[in-house]
C-alpha positions as CSV (number, residue, x, y, z in Angstrom):
1,E,145.1,135.1,174.1
2,D,142.7,133.9,171.4
3,V,139.2,135.2,172.0
4,I,136.3,134.7,169.7
5,T,134.7,138.1,169.1
6,M,131.1,138.9,168.2
7,E,132.3,139.6,164.7
8,D,133.8,136.1,164.6
9,W,130.5,134.6,165.9
10,T,128.6,136.6,163.3
11,L,130.8,135.3,160.5
12,I,130.5,131.7,161.8
13,D,126.8,132.0,162.0
14,R,126.5,133.4,158.4
15,W,128.9,130.7,157.0
16,T,127.0,127.9,158.8
17,R,123.7,129.2,157.3
18,E,125.1,129.5,153.8
19,V,126.6,125.9,153.9
20,V,123.3,124.5,155.2
21,A,121.4,126.3,152.4
22,A,123.9,124.9,149.8
23,E,124.0,121.4,151.3
24,G,122.4,119.6,148.4
25,R,124.8,121.1,145.8
26,L,127.8,120.6,148.0
27,A,126.9,117.0,148.9
28,A,126.5,116.2,145.1
29,A,129.8,117.8,144.4
30,L,131.5,115.8,147.2
31,Q,130.0,112.5,146.0
32,S,131.2,113.4,142.4
33,A,134.7,114.2,143.6
34,V,135.0,111.0,145.6
35,D,133.5,108.9,142.8
36,A,136.1,110.4,140.3
37,T,139.0,109.5,142.6
38,P,139.6,105.7,142.4
39,W,142.0,105.5,145.4
40,V,139.3,106.6,147.8
41,T,137.3,103.5,147.1
42,K,140.3,101.2,146.7
43,Y,141.5,102.1,150.2
44,K,138.0,102.3,151.6
45,A,138.6,106.0,152.6
46,Q,135.1,107.2,151.9
47,G,134.6,107.8,155.6
48,D,137.5,110.3,155.5
49,F,135.2,112.4,153.2
50,G,132.1,111.9,155.3
51,L,130.6,109.3,153.1
52,P,129.3,106.0,154.5
53,L,131.1,102.9,153.3
54,T,127.9,100.9,153.2
55,G,124.2,101.4,153.8
56,D,122.2,104.6,153.5
57,G,123.8,106.6,156.2
58,S,126.2,106.6,159.1
59,N,125.9,107.2,162.8
60,D,129.6,107.4,163.2
61,P,130.4,110.8,164.7
62,L,133.8,110.9,163.0
63,V,132.3,110.3,159.6
64,C,129.7,113.0,160.3
65,L,132.5,115.4,161.3
66,C,134.4,114.6,158.1
67,R,131.4,115.3,156.0
68,V,130.8,118.7,157.6
69,E,134.5,119.5,157.1
70,C,134.4,118.6,153.4
71,L,131.1,120.5,152.8
72,L,132.6,123.6,154.4
73,A,135.8,123.2,152.4
74,L,133.9,122.9,149.2
75,W,131.8,126.0,150.1
76,M,134.9,128.0,151.0
77,T,136.6,127.0,147.7
78,Y,133.7,127.5,145.3
79,E,130.8,129.5,146.8
80,A,131.9,131.8,149.6
81,E,132.1,135.5,149.0
82,G,135.6,136.1,147.7
83,A,136.2,132.4,146.9
84,P,138.5,130.6,146.9
85,L,139.2,131.2,150.6
86,P,142.1,129.5,152.4
87,V,141.0,126.1,153.9
88,P,143.7,125.5,156.5
89,F,141.8,122.7,158.3
90,V,141.9,120.2,155.4
91,D,145.0,118.4,154.4
92,E,146.5,118.7,150.9
93,E,145.6,115.2,149.8
94,K,141.9,115.7,150.8
95,M,141.9,119.1,149.1
96,E,143.2,117.6,145.9
97,V,140.2,115.3,145.8
98,L,137.7,118.1,146.6
99,Q,139.2,120.3,143.9
100,S,139.3,117.5,141.3
101,Q,135.7,118.3,140.3
102,T,134.4,121.7,139.4
103,A,130.8,120.6,139.7
104,L,129.8,123.8,141.6
């Protein structure tokens, strides 16, 4: 049986706070990585990385979820204590894009 312990909740809380504190840096790195990867724009896959295709934002919950996923993956790869940490929730293709820039 998988049970989330208090230790797990403490870790989740700490990581969430650290990602929120680093959001500006992480968002800039995310944008830079996507901009440096031509296929993302060619295939209109910006939403897969949590970036709106047009306009100044997105209310699409899936796009918002993808953005949070990418920000957490960047944080785990470059800024977390003991980084890089494994990022099992992001597929290999997306990780290649996220790791293409070392802006952090």
